[in-house]
N, C-alpha and C positions, 0 to 999 in steps of 0.2 A: 618552446618549452614543451609541446605536443610530444613529441620522440622520448622527451625525460619524462614526462609524466606516465605514460606507455609502461616506460623501463621501472619505475617505482613502482604501480601497480603491477607488475611481473616480478622483479625480482626484488622487491621490498627495498630497495637505495637507487637515489640518482645523484652524481655530482655535479657541481659548480665549480669549475677550477679559478684560479684568481680572482675569486669573489670580491673581494675587498681593498679597501684604498689604503695607504699606509698611514693615514689618519686615523680609519678606524679601526686598525689593527694597533695603534700605539694606543689609544682608549683601552684596548679590552686586556692589552700587556698589563696595563696600571691595576686594570678590574681585576686581574686573575694571578694577581699574586700572593700565593698560597705557599699553607708549609709545609713539609714533607709528608705527604698523606695519598694516600691512593685516590678519593676523590673529597674532594669540598663543595656545600653547598652553599653559596654564595648570597647572600642577601643582598637585595636593589642597592646601586650608586647611582649617582647624576653620570659617571663614565657609561654606566651597560643603560642607562635610560635612553643615552645618544646613539650608540653603537648599534641598539636593539631596538631604537623606535621604528615608528612605522615608516618614517621617511629615510633610513640607515636602507643599507643595501640589501641587509638580511632580512628587515621587514619587508621590505618591497617583493622579495622572492618566497617570503614566507605567504603573503598575501596573494600570491597567484598560484600555490600549492594546495591552501585549504583558507578561504576567502572567510574574514573574521577570525583567524587563528591569531590564539594569545600564548607568549611565552610563559609557561609554570613553574618551570625549575629549572634552576643555573646549577651545573655542577662543574669544579674545574680541576682540571689534573695537570701534576707535572712532575712525570716521570724522568729518573737520572739514575746514576750510578749508586747515588747517595739514597734515592727514594725509590725503588725498584719492586715492581711484583707483577705478576701476571693473573690472570682470570680466565678459569676454565669454559668452556661454552655454556650460555644461559639465555634467558629472556629477561629483560630489567620490566618486571610485572607491578613498582610500587608508582603512586606518585606523592606529593607535598601539599601538605593541606596548612591553614592556617591555625585550627586549633583541631583536639581530638574529640569527635563525635559517633559513637558507636551504633551505625547504623546496618539494618540488613545489607550484605555483600560486600560489605566494607570491612577487612579484618587485617589480621598481620600488623598489629602497630607496632610502631616502635620510632623512639625520636631520636636525630639523628642532626648535630650541628643546629642545635635547637631550632628544629621542624619536625612536623609530625609528619612522618609515612604512613600509607597504609597499601593495602593491597586492593583496588576496586571490582567491580565487574567487568568483564572479559570485555563488553561491549563499549567501556572506557577506552580501551587498551586501543582496541581494535581502531579507533577514529584518530589515535595519537600518531606522532612522529617526531625525532628528535634530531636536529641539526650538530652537528659536529665542525665546529672551526677550529681549524689547525692553526695555531700560533707559532709549530718548529715544524719541520720535514720530517714525515715519518715513515717509518719502512722495515720491513722484516728485521730489522739490526735493533731496532729501540723501541721496538714492541706494539707495534700499530696496530689497529682493529682489523680483525678477520669477520666476515660475514659472511653466514651460510645462505647463497640466495633462496628466494619463495618460502624460508620456515616463516615468514608473516601471516601466511594463508592457514595455516594449520592449528589455531587457535592456543590454548596452554598447553604450554609441553612439559611435562614431570622434567625434575633434575634429573632422575636417574637414565633419562631415553634423549638428554640434549645431545650427547657427545654422537651416538650411533645415527642421530637425525641428522645431524650437522654433516658428518662423515660421509652420507647418502646424497649430498646437495651440493650442487657447484659453489664452490668457495672462494671469497673474493680479498687477497691481501690487499688492504686498502692504503697504499701508499700514497702520499701525499707531499703539497708543497707549502709553504707556508701563505696562509690567506686562503688554501683552497675549502671550499664548504661540503660537508656529507650530508645525505636528507637520506636517513632511516626511519621504515615503519617500526614503531615502537615495539614489535613485537617479533620480530626478526631474533633469531638466534645470533649471537657475536662473541666473541672472544680477543685477548691481548694475551702476547708471551710477554716474559720478564725483558727488559731491554740487555743487550750485549755488548752495547757500549761500555767499554772500561771506565772512562772519565771525562768531564769536561762537557757531556754532551745533556741535550733536555728535551724530551719530549711534550710537550705544552698543548694542552688541546680546554677547549671550552665546549661542553656541550648543553645544549637549549632544548628543553621538552617543551611541545607545543601540544594547545588543543583549543577547540572550537566549539566544545561542548562544557553544557554548564553542570556543578556540581547539585546533587539534591541537598536541597535546604535542612540543617543548617551549613553541611560544608563548603566551603571555599578554595580554592586555588589560591596560591602563594604568588601572586601576580603584583607587579607595579601599579 
C-alpha cells in the first residue's frame, strides 16, 4: 500500500482493482437499487452494514488508508439511456448530518432525500476521502468519472474557475471494471459526461464518503 498511498497524496486518487467478492457485490447490487435520478442518498440497511462493515474488503482497505475512518454518506448512481446526465468540473464540498444546527463555519444548508447537507469548514473536507465502488464497467462511452489530478491540494476552488484549473492539470479518465474501487480525496476536481450508450447499458456506482474527524456538538455525521 506504500506506493498507493504516495500516489494518493500526490494525485488525489488511487485504485484497488478487482477488490470485491461476488458475495459483496451481490449485497451492494441489492442495496443500490435506485430510481432514475443522478444521485440518491441511501439510508443504512442490513446489506450495507455487512458489505461496508469493518470486516468487509472495503472496511479493511479504508482502515489502512485512514485509521478510524467511518462512512458518513452513501450516494448511489445508475446512469443509463433512460436516466442520463453529465456533471461539469466541480468539487464536492458538502457533508450530510443528522440535523441542522446553525454553527459558525457551517452554511449553505439544503435537505436532499431526507438528509440535511451543509458546507463545512475547509479543514473538515481536507481530511476526507470518498470511495467509488463500480457495480458496472465504466468507460468514456457510458460517462465514467474524470479526475483532475493534484487539485485536492488547492483548497476551495470557485465554480467559475474549476474548468480552467482542471484543464491545466493532468486528467485521468477513470475506466473501471465491476468490482474496482477508486479512492479519491474529497476536494479533487472531477466531472462526468453523459452516456452515449444507446440502450440496454447501465453505469451503476456507489459513492461512500469517509471521515475520521468528529463534528462540533451538536452536529453529528449520518453514519450507521
